[in-house]
VEXVEXPA-640769 format. One line per field, with one value per residue (C-alpha): residue number from 1; residue in one letter; x, y, z. Coordinates in Angstrom, 2 decimals, decimal comma. Layout:
N
mitor [NUM;...]
bavo [a;...]
x [X;...]
y [Y;...]
z [Z;...]
This chain:
93
mitor [1;2;3;4;5;6;7;8;9;10;11;12;13;14;15;16;17;18;19;20;21;22;23;24;25;26;27;28;29;30;31;32;33;34;35;36;37;38;39;40;41;42;43;44;45;46;47;48;49;50;51;52;53;54;55;56;57;58;59;60;61;62;63;64;65;66;67;68;69;70;71;72;73;74;75;76;77;78;79;80;81;82;83;84;85;86;87;88;89;90;91;92;93]
bavo [m;r;i;f;i;g;n;l;a;w;s;t;t;e;g;e;l;e;r;l;f;e;p;y;g;l;v;d;r;a;q;i;a;p;a;s;e;p;r;r;i;r;v;g;f;v;v;m;p;n;p;t;e;a;q;a;a;i;a;g;l;q;g;t;v;l;g;g;q;r;v;t;i;r;v;a;r;q;q;p;k;g;v;w;r;k;r;s;s;p;w;q;a]
x [-0,28;1,70;1,15;1,13;3,22;2,45;3,69;7,24;10,10;12,97;15,13;13,00;15,24;13,67;15,70;14,00;10,23;11,43;12,47;9,28;6,87;8,99;7,98;4,06;5,52;8,39;8,56;9,19;10,20;10,40;10,81;10,64;8,72;11,10;9,85;10,76;10,31;12,12;8,78;6,45;5,21;7,00;5,59;6,64;5,59;5,96;4,90;4,30;3,45;0,75;-2,32;-2,72;0,46;-0,22;-3,43;-1,74;1,01;-1,85;-3,76;-0,85;0,83;-1,99;-0,88;2,58;5,61;8,46;11,10;9,05;5,77;2,50;2,90;-0,49;-0,48;-3,20;-3,46;-2,08;-4,09;-3,37;-1,76;-0,54;3,37;5,22;3,83;7,03;8,82;10,50;7,75;9,05;7,89;5,66;7,35;10,31;10,44]
y [-0,31;3,79;6,01;9,65;11,80;16,16;19,31;16,85;19,86;20,49;18,73;15,73;12,24;9,52;7,47;9,63;8,30;4,21;4,50;6,31;3,83;0,69;0,07;-0,72;-3,48;-3,83;-0,60;-1,60;2,23;5,82;8,21;12,21;14,11;16,25;19,95;22,79;25,84;25,81;27,32;24,40;22,32;19,17;15,39;11,64;8,35;4,84;2,26;-0,95;-4,30;-5,54;-3,51;-4,34;-2,57;0,13;0,95;0,60;3,28;5,42;5,42;5,32;8,03;10,28;14,29;12,75;16,27;15,23;17,67;20,56;20,13;18,31;15,76;14,93;10,65;9,43;6,84;8,09;8,55;6,51;9,29;9,02;7,59;10,27;12,67;13,59;14,59;18,16;20,39;24,22;27,07;29,45;32,11;31,22;33,35]
z [-0,25;-0,69;1,76;1,34;3,81;3,15;5,03;5,45;6,96;4,38;6,53;6,80;4,72;3,33;6,13;8,74;7,01;6,70;10,18;11,20;9,34;10,47;13,96;12,46;9,58;6,27;4,60;0,99;0,13;1,36;-1,07;-1,06;-4,08;-5,75;-5,25;-8,41;-5,94;-2,27;-1,05;-2,21;0,84;0,64;0,17;0,35;0,19;1,99;0,09;2,78;1,25;4,22;3,76;8,04;8,32;6,60;7,92;11,51;10,48;9,22;12,18;14,46;13,25;12,86;14,88;14,17;14,59;12,31;11,68;13,87;11,37;12,09;9,14;7,19;6,64;4,82;1,35;-1,61;-4,14;-7,59;-9,67;-13,60;-14,07;-14,68;-12,28;-10,67;-13,79;-13,73;-14,92;-16,13;-14,11;-15,18;-13,99;-16,10;-19,37]
């Protein structure tokens, strides 16, 4: 199951995300989405193969403060492939 983590501090690492979720079960992958602008909110994703463990992690980690910020944790929505490809900024000429 793919889990969305929103409102990540810029100092948060993929390793920290993995360690946060590991007490609930096996973590296949932790990934932080690249942001094109430094002021944008950072988001990440954790993949846990066992849906029961993933749901327990989502429930157990609600309200967690990570890196000084309260993060949002929920089941990730399905995204089309290539959603993280770099886009040009509308502010660039």
